C-alpha positions as CSV (number, residue, x, y, z in Angstrom):
1,X,18.6,-13.0,-20.5
2,X,16.4,-16.3,-21.4
3,X,15.3,-17.8,-18.1
4,X,11.5,-18.2,-18.8
5,X,8.9,-17.3,-21.6
6,X,8.5,-14.2,-19.9
7,X,12.0,-12.8,-19.7
8,X,12.2,-13.4,-23.2
9,X,8.9,-11.3,-23.7
10,X,10.4,-8.9,-21.9
11,X,13.0,-8.1,-23.8
12,X,10.8,-8.1,-27.4
13,X,8.5,-5.4,-25.9
14,X,11.4,-3.6,-24.3
15,X,12.5,-3.4,-27.8
16,X,9.3,-2.0,-29.6
17,X,9.1,0.6,-27.3
18,X,12.2,1.6,-28.2
19,X,11.1,1.9,-31.7
20,X,8.7,4.5,-30.5
21,X,5.3,2.2,-30.8
22,X,2.0,3.4,-30.4
23,X,0.6,0.0,-29.8
24,X,1.8,-3.1,-29.1
25,X,-0.4,-6.8,-29.4
26,X,1.3,-9.7,-28.0
27,X,-0.5,-13.1,-28.7
28,X,0.9,-15.5,-26.2
29,X,0.0,-19.7,-26.4
30,X,1.2,-22.1,-24.1
31,X,2.2,-19.8,-21.4
32,X,4.7,-18.5,-24.0
33,X,6.4,-22.1,-24.3
34,X,4.8,-23.1,-26.9
35,X,4.5,-19.2,-28.9
36,X,5.7,-15.5,-28.3
37,X,4.3,-13.3,-30.8
38,X,4.4,-9.3,-30.6
39,X,3.4,-7.4,-32.8
40,X,3.9,-3.6,-33.1
41,X,3.2,-0.1,-34.8
42,X,7.7,1.1,-34.4
43,X,9.8,2.3,-36.6
44,X,10.8,-0.8,-38.0
45,X,14.2,-2.5,-39.3
46,X,16.1,-2.3,-42.4
47,X,17.5,-5.2,-43.8
48,X,20.9,-4.6,-42.7
49,X,19.5,-3.9,-39.7
50,X,17.3,-6.5,-38.9
51,X,20.8,-9.1,-39.2
52,X,23.2,-6.6,-36.6
53,X,20.0,-7.4,-34.3
54,X,20.3,-10.6,-34.5
55,X,24.5,-10.7,-33.8
56,X,26.1,-11.2,-30.1
57,X,27.6,-8.0,-29.1
58,X,24.9,-5.9,-27.6
59,X,27.4,-3.0,-27.6
60,X,28.9,-2.8,-30.8
61,X,25.3,-2.3,-31.6
62,X,25.2,1.5,-29.6
63,X,26.1,4.5,-31.9
64,X,28.6,5.4,-29.5
65,X,31.0,4.6,-26.5
66,X,28.5,7.0,-24.0
67,X,27.6,3.9,-22.1
68,X,26.7,5.3,-19.3
69,X,24.3,7.8,-21.1
70,X,21.7,5.0,-23.0
71,X,17.9,6.1,-22.4
72,X,17.3,3.2,-24.1
73,X,15.2,0.0,-21.8
74,X,17.8,-2.3,-24.0
75,X,20.6,-2.0,-26.5
76,X,18.3,-2.8,-29.8
77,X,18.4,-6.5,-30.3
78,X,20.6,-7.6,-27.8
79,X,18.0,-10.7,-26.2
80,X,17.8,-11.5,-29.4
81,X,20.5,-13.8,-31.0
82,X,19.5,-15.8,-27.1
83,X,16.2,-15.8,-28.4
84,X,16.8,-17.6,-31.7
85,X,18.9,-19.6,-30.3
86,X,17.2,-21.8,-28.0
87,X,13.6,-21.2,-30.1
88,X,12.3,-20.9,-33.9
89,X,11.9,-17.2,-34.2
90,X,10.6,-16.0,-37.0
91,X,11.2,-11.6,-37.4
92,X,9.1,-9.7,-40.0
93,X,10.1,-5.7,-40.5
94,X,9.0,-3.0,-42.5
95,X,9.7,0.1,-43.1
96,X,7.9,3.1,-43.7
97,X,8.1,4.2,-47.3
98,X,10.2,1.1,-47.8
99,X,9.4,-2.7,-48.4
100,X,9.2,-5.4,-46.0
101,X,11.8,-7.8,-45.0
102,X,11.4,-11.4,-42.9
103,X,14.3,-13.3,-41.5
104,X,14.0,-17.0,-40.0
105,X,16.3,-18.3,-37.5
106,X,15.5,-22.0,-36.2
107,X,17.6,-22.7,-33.2
108,X,20.8,-20.1,-33.9
109,X,20.5,-21.5,-37.6
110,X,19.3,-19.0,-40.1
111,X,16.8,-20.8,-42.7
112,X,14.8,-18.5,-44.6
113,X,15.0,-14.3,-45.2
114,X,13.7,-13.0,-48.4
115,X,10.7,-9.9,-49.0
116,X,7.3,-9.6,-46.5
117,X,4.1,-7.8,-46.6
118,X,3.0,-6.4,-43.6
119,X,1.9,-3.0,-42.5
120,X,4.9,-0.3,-41.3
121,X,6.6,-1.9,-37.8
122,X,8.2,-5.2,-37.0
123,X,6.8,-9.0,-35.9
124,X,8.2,-11.4,-34.0
125,X,7.6,-15.0,-34.2
126,X,8.8,-17.5,-31.4
127,X,7.9,-20.4,-30.9
128,X,8.7,-24.2,-29.4
129,X,10.9,-22.0,-26.3
130,X,13.7,-24.9,-25.4
131,X,12.5,-27.4,-27.5
132,X,15.4,-28.6,-28.3
133,X,17.3,-28.1,-24.6
134,X,15.5,-30.2,-22.5
135,X,18.0,-29.6,-19.7
136,X,16.1,-25.6,-19.4
137,X,13.1,-26.7,-20.4
138,X,12.5,-29.3,-18.0
139,X,12.7,-26.9,-15.4
140,X,10.1,-24.8,-16.8
141,X,6.5,-23.9,-14.5
142,X,2.6,-25.0,-15.5
143,X,1.7,-23.4,-18.4
144,X,-0.7,-21.3,-16.0
145,X,2.2,-20.3,-14.0
146,X,4.0,-18.9,-16.7
147,X,1.4,-17.1,-18.0
148,X,1.2,-15.8,-14.8
149,X,4.2,-14.6,-14.9
150,X,4.4,-12.8,-18.2
151,X,1.4,-11.4,-17.2
152,X,2.9,-9.5,-14.5
153,X,5.9,-8.2,-17.3
154,X,2.8,-7.1,-18.9
155,X,0.9,-5.3,-16.9
156,X,3.7,-3.6,-15.1
157,X,5.5,-2.6,-18.9
158,X,2.3,-0.6,-19.4
159,X,2.0,0.6,-16.2
160,X,5.6,1.9,-17.1
161,X,4.1,3.2,-20.7
162,X,0.7,4.9,-20.5
163,X,1.3,6.7,-23.6
164,X,1.1,2.9,-25.0
165,X,-1.8,0.8,-26.6
166,X,-1.2,-2.9,-25.1
167,X,-3.1,-5.3,-25.8
168,X,-2.2,-9.6,-25.0
169,X,-4.3,-12.6,-25.3
170,X,-3.1,-15.8,-24.6
171,X,-4.6,-19.4,-26.5
172,X,-7.0,-17.5,-27.9
173,X,-8.2,-15.8,-25.1
174,X,-7.6,-11.4,-25.0
175,X,-6.3,-11.5,-21.3
176,X,-6.3,-7.2,-21.1
177,X,-6.6,-4.0,-23.7
178,X,-5.4,-0.9,-22.6
179,X,-6.0,2.8,-24.3
180,X,-2.7,5.1,-25.5
181,X,-2.8,8.3,-24.2
182,X,-4.5,7.1,-20.4
183,X,-2.9,9.1,-17.3
184,X,-0.3,8.0,-15.4
185,X,-2.9,6.9,-12.3
186,X,-5.5,5.5,-14.5
187,X,-3.6,3.0,-16.3
188,X,-2.7,1.6,-13.0
189,X,-5.7,2.1,-11.1
190,X,-7.1,-0.2,-14.2
191,X,-4.4,-3.1,-14.3
192,X,-4.4,-3.3,-11.1
193,X,-8.0,-2.3,-9.0
194,X,-10.5,0.4,-10.0
195,X,-10.7,0.5,-6.5
196,X,-7.1,2.4,-6.0
197,X,-7.9,5.4,-7.8
198,X,-10.3,6.6,-4.9
199,X,-8.6,4.9,-2.0
200,X,-5.3,6.2,-2.5
201,X,-3.4,9.4,-2.7
202,X,-0.8,11.5,-6.0
203,X,2.9,11.7,-5.7
204,X,4.6,14.4,-6.2
205,X,8.1,15.1,-5.1
206,X,11.5,16.6,-6.5
207,X,15.0,17.0,-5.0
208,X,18.3,17.4,-6.2
209,X,17.7,17.2,-9.8
210,X,15.4,13.6,-9.0
211,X,11.9,13.7,-9.3
212,X,9.1,11.2,-7.4
213,X,5.7,10.4,-9.1
214,X,3.7,7.9,-9.1
215,X,0.0,6.6,-6.7
216,X,0.4,5.4,-3.4
217,X,-2.5,3.3,-2.1
218,X,-3.9,4.1,1.5
219,X,-2.6,2.2,4.3
220,X,-6.4,0.9,5.3
221,X,-5.6,-0.6,1.3
222,X,-2.9,-3.2,1.5
223,X,-3.2,-6.2,0.5
224,X,-1.5,-9.9,2.5
225,X,1.4,-9.8,-0.1
226,X,4.6,-7.7,-2.0
227,X,2.8,-8.1,-5.5
228,X,1.1,-5.3,-5.6
229,X,4.1,-3.0,-5.8
230,X,5.1,-1.3,-9.4
231,X,9.0,0.3,-9.1
232,X,9.6,1.8,-12.6
233,X,13.2,4.0,-12.6
234,X,13.8,6.2,-15.3
235,X,10.7,4.2,-17.2
236,X,12.1,0.4,-16.3
237,X,10.3,-1.7,-14.8
238,X,11.9,-2.6,-11.6
239,X,12.1,-5.3,-8.2
240,X,14.8,-3.3,-6.8
241,X,16.0,-3.9,-2.9
242,X,16.7,0.4,-1.9
243,X,13.4,0.9,-3.2
244,X,11.6,-2.0,-1.8
245,X,13.4,-1.3,2.0
246,X,12.5,2.6,1.5
247,X,9.1,1.6,0.9
248,X,8.7,-0.4,3.9
249,X,10.0,2.8,6.4
250,X,7.1,4.8,4.7
251,X,4.5,2.7,5.8
252,X,6.6,1.5,9.3
253,X,3.1,2.5,11.6
254,X,0.9,2.8,9.4
255,X,1.1,-0.5,8.6
256,X,0.4,-4.4,10.0
257,X,3.7,-6.2,9.7
258,X,1.9,-8.9,7.7
259,X,0.4,-6.3,5.1
260,X,1.8,-4.1,2.4
261,X,0.4,-1.3,0.4
262,X,-0.8,-0.9,-3.2
263,X,2.0,1.6,-4.9
264,X,3.7,2.1,-8.9
265,X,6.0,4.7,-8.0
266,X,8.1,6.0,-10.9
267,X,11.8,7.6,-10.0
268,X,13.6,9.9,-13.0
269,X,17.0,10.4,-12.6
270,X,19.7,11.8,-14.7
271,X,21.6,8.5,-16.9
272,X,25.2,8.9,-14.5
273,X,23.6,8.6,-11.6
274,X,22.0,5.7,-11.9
275,X,23.4,2.3,-13.4
276,X,21.1,-0.2,-15.0
277,X,23.6,-3.3,-16.1
278,X,24.0,-4.5,-12.4
279,X,22.1,-7.4,-13.3
280,X,21.5,-9.8,-16.3
281,X,17.8,-9.1,-16.5
282,X,18.1,-5.3,-15.3
283,X,16.1,-5.6,-13.3
284,X,17.7,-4.2,-10.6
285,X,19.8,-0.9,-10.3
286,X,22.5,0.6,-8.7
287,X,22.9,4.5,-7.2
288,X,25.2,6.9,-7.1
289,X,24.2,8.4,-3.8
290,X,21.7,5.9,-2.4
291,X,20.9,7.4,1.0
292,X,19.7,10.0,-1.2
293,X,17.3,8.0,-3.2
294,X,16.5,6.3,0.4
295,X,15.1,9.9,1.8
296,X,13.8,10.8,-0.8
297,X,11.1,7.8,-1.3
298,X,10.3,7.9,2.3
299,X,9.5,12.0,2.5
300,X,7.5,11.8,-0.9
301,X,5.5,8.8,0.5
302,X,5.1,10.3,4.0
303,X,3.7,14.0,2.3
304,X,1.8,12.1,0.1
305,X,0.1,9.9,2.7
306,X,0.3,13.3,5.7
307,X,-2.0,15.2,2.6
308,X,-4.5,12.3,3.3
309,X,-5.0,13.6,6.4
310,X,-8.1,11.6,8.2
311,X,-8.9,9.3,4.8
312,X,-9.9,5.4,5.1
313,X,-11.0,3.1,2.8
314,X,-14.4,3.8,3.7
315,X,-17.0,1.4,1.9
316,X,-17.9,-1.0,4.5
317,X,-16.6,-4.7,2.9
318,X,-19.4,-6.6,1.1
319,X,-19.1,-9.2,4.4
320,X,-19.6,-6.9,6.7
321,X,-23.0,-6.0,4.6
322,X,-23.9,-9.8,3.7
323,X,-24.2,-10.4,7.3
324,X,-27.2,-8.2,7.1
325,X,-29.9,-10.4,6.5
326,X,-33.7,-9.8,5.8
327,X,-36.5,-11.3,7.5
328,X,-40.0,-11.6,7.9
329,X,-41.9,-9.0,10.6
330,X,-42.2,-9.9,14.1
331,X,-45.1,-10.4,16.1
332,X,-45.6,-8.4,19.1
333,X,-45.0,-10.4,22.2
334,X,-48.0,-11.6,23.7
335,X,-46.9,-11.0,26.9
336,X,-46.4,-7.9,26.5
337,X,-42.4,-7.6,27.0
338,X,-40.2,-6.0,24.6
339,X,-40.2,-3.1,21.6
340,X,-43.9,-4.2,20.5
341,X,-42.6,-4.3,17.1
342,X,-40.9,-5.9,13.9
343,X,-37.6,-5.8,12.4
344,X,-36.9,-5.6,8.8
345,X,-33.5,-6.3,9.3
346,X,-32.5,-8.5,12.0
347,X,-30.3,-7.3,14.8
348,X,-26.9,-8.5,15.9
349,X,-26.0,-9.0,19.4
350,X,-23.6,-6.2,19.6
351,X,-27.3,-4.2,19.2
352,X,-28.5,-4.7,22.3
353,X,-25.2,-3.7,23.8
354,X,-26.5,-0.1,22.0
355,X,-25.5,2.8,24.3
356,X,-25.0,6.3,25.8
357,X,-22.6,7.9,27.9
358,X,-22.6,7.5,31.7
359,X,-24.4,10.1,33.4
360,X,-22.5,10.4,36.3
361,X,-19.1,12.0,36.2
362,X,-16.1,9.9,36.2
363,X,-13.7,10.4,39.6
364,X,-10.9,12.7,39.3
365,X,-8.4,12.1,36.5
366,X,-10.3,9.6,34.7
367,X,-11.5,11.2,32.2
368,X,-10.4,10.7,28.5
369,X,-6.4,11.5,28.3
370,X,-7.0,14.0,25.1
371,X,-7.8,17.2,27.4
372,X,-11.9,17.0,25.6
373,X,-13.8,16.6,28.6
374,X,-17.4,17.7,29.3
375,X,-17.5,19.4,32.4
376,X,-21.5,19.3,32.5
377,X,-23.7,16.2,33.2
378,X,-26.6,16.2,34.3
379,X,-28.8,13.1,36.1
380,X,-31.7,12.4,33.8
381,X,-34.8,9.6,34.2
382,X,-34.8,5.9,33.7
383,X,-33.4,5.1,30.4
384,X,-35.4,2.7,28.1
385,X,-35.2,-0.4,27.9
386,X,-32.3,-1.1,25.3
387,X,-30.8,2.7,25.1
388,X,-29.2,5.3,27.7
389,X,-28.9,8.8,25.4
390,X,-27.5,12.2,27.6
391,X,-29.5,14.6,27.8
392,X,-28.9,17.8,25.2
393,X,-27.0,20.6,27.1
394,X,-27.5,22.9,24.2
395,X,-28.9,22.5,19.9
396,X,-27.9,19.4,18.7
397,X,-24.5,20.0,16.0
398,X,-25.5,20.2,12.6
399,X,-23.5,16.7,10.8
400,X,-23.3,19.1,7.6
401,X,-20.9,20.9,9.6
402,X,-17.9,18.0,9.7
403,X,-16.7,15.1,7.5
404,X,-17.1,12.8,10.0
405,X,-20.2,13.7,11.1
406,X,-21.3,14.2,14.9
407,X,-21.7,12.0,17.3
408,X,-25.1,9.8,18.3
409,X,-24.1,7.0,20.9
410,X,-21.6,4.0,21.4
411,X,-22.1,0.5,20.3
412,X,-21.0,-2.3,23.1
413,X,-18.4,0.5,25.0
414,X,-15.9,0.2,21.7
415,X,-17.9,1.6,18.4
416,X,-18.9,5.4,18.2
417,X,-21.5,6.0,15.6
418,X,-21.6,9.3,14.4
419,X,-24.2,11.0,11.7
420,X,-23.0,12.4,8.7
421,X,-24.1,14.5,5.9
422,X,-23.5,11.9,3.2
423,X,-24.0,8.5,5.9
424,X,-23.6,7.1,9.4
425,X,-20.1,6.4,10.8
426,X,-18.3,3.9,12.6
427,X,-15.1,4.6,14.3
428,X,-12.8,2.3,16.9
429,X,-12.4,4.3,19.6
430,X,-9.3,2.6,20.5
431,X,-7.5,2.0,17.4
432,X,-8.7,6.2,16.7
433,X,-7.4,6.9,19.6
434,X,-3.8,4.9,19.3
435,X,-3.4,6.9,16.3
436,X,-4.4,10.1,18.4
437,X,-1.5,9.8,20.7
438,X,1.0,8.5,18.4
439,X,0.9,11.5,16.2
440,X,1.1,13.6,19.9
441,X,3.7,12.4,20.5
442,X,6.1,12.8,17.3
443,X,5.0,16.4,17.3
444,X,5.9,17.0,20.8
445,X,9.6,14.9,19.9
446,X,9.7,17.6,17.1
447,X,8.4,20.8,19.6
448,X,11.9,19.6,21.7
449,X,11.1,15.9,23.8
450,X,7.8,14.5,25.4
451,X,6.6,15.2,28.6
452,X,7.7,13.1,31.8
453,X,5.1,12.5,34.7
454,X,7.3,10.9,37.7
455,X,6.0,8.1,39.7
456,X,5.6,8.7,42.9
457,X,6.9,5.0,43.8
458,X,9.6,3.9,41.0
459,X,8.3,0.6,39.7
460,X,10.6,-2.4,39.3
461,X,10.2,-4.1,36.1
462,X,11.8,-7.8,36.1
463,X,13.2,-8.8,31.9
464,X,15.3,-11.7,31.0
465,X,19.2,-9.8,31.0
466,X,19.1,-9.5,27.0
467,X,16.4,-7.0,27.4
468,X,17.8,-5.2,30.0
469,X,20.8,-4.9,27.7
470,X,18.4,-3.0,24.9
471,X,16.8,-0.6,27.4
472,X,19.7,0.3,29.0
473,X,21.4,1.0,25.2
474,X,18.0,2.9,24.5
475,X,18.0,5.0,27.6
476,X,18.8,8.4,26.5
477,X,16.6,8.0,23.1
478,X,13.5,6.6,25.7
479,X,14.5,9.4,27.7
480,X,13.1,11.7,25.1
481,X,9.8,10.0,25.0
482,X,9.2,10.8,28.8
483,X,10.3,7.3,29.6
484,X,12.6,7.4,32.0
485,X,13.9,4.2,33.1
486,X,17.5,3.0,34.4
487,X,19.4,-0.5,35.3
488,X,18.4,-2.2,38.4
489,X,20.5,-5.8,38.2
490,X,21.4,-8.0,36.1
491,X,17.3,-9.0,35.5
492,X,15.4,-5.7,36.1
493,X,14.8,-2.2,35.5
494,X,13.9,1.0,37.0
495,X,10.9,2.9,35.8
496,X,11.1,6.7,37.3
497,X,9.0,8.2,34.8
498,X,6.4,7.9,32.1
499,X,5.0,10.1,29.1
500,X,2.4,12.3,30.7
501,X,0.0,11.5,27.9
502,X,0.1,7.7,29.0
503,X,-1.9,8.5,31.8
504,X,-2.1,5.3,34.3
505,X,-0.9,3.4,31.9
506,X,0.4,-0.8,32.6
507,X,4.1,0.3,33.0
508,X,5.3,-3.7,33.0
509,X,3.8,-4.4,30.3
510,X,5.2,-1.0,27.7
511,X,8.4,-1.8,28.9
512,X,8.4,-5.7,28.4
513,X,6.8,-5.0,25.2
514,X,9.8,-2.2,24.0
515,X,12.2,-4.5,25.1
516,X,10.1,-6.5,22.5
517,X,10.4,-4.0,19.8
518,X,14.4,-2.9,20.1
519,X,14.8,-6.9,19.4
520,X,13.2,-7.0,16.6
521,X,14.7,-3.8,14.9
522,X,16.5,-4.1,11.6
523,X,19.6,-2.1,11.7
524,X,19.4,-0.9,8.7
525,X,16.2,1.4,9.7
526,X,17.2,5.1,10.7
527,X,17.3,6.8,14.1
528,X,13.8,8.2,13.2
529,X,12.3,5.0,12.3
530,X,13.9,3.4,15.2
531,X,11.9,6.0,17.6
532,X,9.0,6.0,15.2
533,X,8.2,1.7,16.7
534,X,9.2,3.3,20.1
535,X,6.2,5.6,20.0
536,X,3.8,3.8,18.3
537,X,4.4,1.5,21.0
538,X,3.5,3.3,24.2
539,X,0.9,4.7,22.1
540,X,-1.1,1.7,21.5
541,X,0.3,1.5,26.2
542,X,-1.8,5.0,26.2
543,X,-4.8,5.2,24.1
544,X,-8.3,4.8,25.8
545,X,-9.3,1.1,25.3
546,X,-12.7,-0.9,24.0
547,X,-15.0,-0.6,26.7
548,X,-14.7,2.5,28.3
549,X,-17.8,4.5,27.9
550,X,-17.6,7.6,26.6
551,X,-19.8,10.9,27.1
552,X,-21.2,13.0,23.5
553,X,-18.5,15.7,24.4
554,X,-16.0,13.0,24.5
555,X,-17.4,10.9,21.3
556,X,-17.5,14.7,19.0
557,X,-14.5,15.9,20.8
558,X,-12.2,12.4,19.0
559,X,-14.5,13.5,16.0
560,X,-12.7,16.4,15.9
561,X,-9.6,15.6,16.5
562,X,-9.4,12.8,14.2
563,X,-10.7,15.8,11.0
564,X,-7.3,17.6,12.1
565,X,-4.6,14.3,12.4
566,X,-2.4,13.7,9.8
567,X,-3.4,9.1,9.4
568,X,-6.5,9.6,11.7
569,X,-8.0,6.7,9.1
570,X,-5.9,3.8,9.9
571,X,-4.2,2.6,13.6
572,X,-0.2,2.3,14.1
573,X,-1.4,-1.7,13.3
574,X,-2.6,-0.7,9.8
575,X,-6.0,-0.9,10.3
576,X,-8.5,1.3,9.5
577,X,-10.7,3.7,12.2
578,X,-13.7,4.4,11.1
579,X,-15.8,3.1,8.2
580,X,-19.2,5.0,6.5
581,X,-22.4,3.2,6.1
582,X,-23.6,5.3,2.9
583,X,-27.4,6.7,2.5
584,X,-27.6,4.5,-0.5
585,X,-26.3,1.8,1.3
586,X,-28.7,2.5,4.0
587,X,-31.1,2.3,1.7
588,X,-30.8,-1.2,0.1
589,X,-29.9,-2.6,3.3
590,X,-34.4,-1.9,3.7
591,X,-35.6,-2.4,0.6
592,X,-35.4,1.1,-0.3
593,X,-32.9,0.9,-3.1
């Protein structure tokens, strides 16, 4: 079906792939409206085959009647007569060991044919698309927009076949060129973002004859639009709603709702288990067992992301590094106040809040709620003007022993500063602990349920009636998470117990947020996905907050648990929990490099 230059280009390049080409060169002009030229080194066509390819009725070109066993991207020449009916097409082809032949069709009429000189393969030129169909041409978008659509088509086809070399040229300027015989991840990273190679995990999963492969970006390596999601079924680029929904479910509770992952997934399905002819452009497919496919994608992605452990996008942004600006050394204060030395780097206001842990033990029950509490905090003399430090009870641990290093202090009562073997690690304590609490609740659920803590005096939470109805309907599921509620009149619920892991949280805020989450659930979500939403909301309320002063022992305990907890590189909303400033970056800041 020819809707725009991109759809015509897609059909022509797919024909070249089906012909066994190893090199495909594309030239465009005017976004493809003025010119589309596709040259390949495939098997070529003889003159009778060229005539058949330009005839209508695509199914008559099949060698047999097994239409449900078609493994090519299209029936050979399926779209050629449609394109030739709305443009001027020049088709040249040569079979190895024979002479070349050309055939020119102008808006449906054959105007010329005869011998042609060209290497083995096929070259097709499509000029003046829709020139004689003004009703169609006036609805085309600008040349720039049409070129963007054509480029997207070419990138997806190039990802589907990393063994083929592709080149694209637009108005005499080369858009991209990729060599053949590349690996899948290498091809995907080269066509999307080079940083994807080091911020992604490999996907390799098989179930009941279905095979899922590709690369999946870390949740912290995300985009604001879903244009960087590349899905393929049996080597065919698709934009299928079932697959997109499964992708969204796999990244649930690891991404903010307005952020989207960067992935390239390749699903291989037996031909009789999928129908590729449910859409004129073959961009959608229909599976015989959609539940199996959806479950496989969610499971495969979750397993791959679980293996990523505590990984995150490690390098800080250039904008963040740019906030550090060099200044001339400052002179000591005449009054003798201050530290008495100039700084080669302008300190930010946050550095004035550099603080170590409080030297006095916290009141009973106020320790960090993940089970690691320092049992000894001796007092010490007055700290320096800009910092406090806790005296070492034991030798300082070596940073080489731990991927996230060892804690050296706390900034603004929010960020843990740790020294690792290869750089400086900054950890957002609230975001990190939020993820740890969520993963603990998930483990507890898989082992039989979350422990609850009864309230001495039950709390009444007032809500609107629909909110109370939603909570009452899910009371049994919430009880599995340790939250015991019951209806208390038309506009209130009574909270009798809360999850023990949450400690002294704001019960009113927790129940209100849960009611809102239940209202926003998609009915298509599975029970497990709905429970994950509930667990994430509870974890957010049960995590240690920013502004909490932690001891060195508590900070190190948090780092150690992050290193062994899946997905600890991002919080429940998809933001990174830690970043690393490599030694090379630090040396650049001080002009050593």
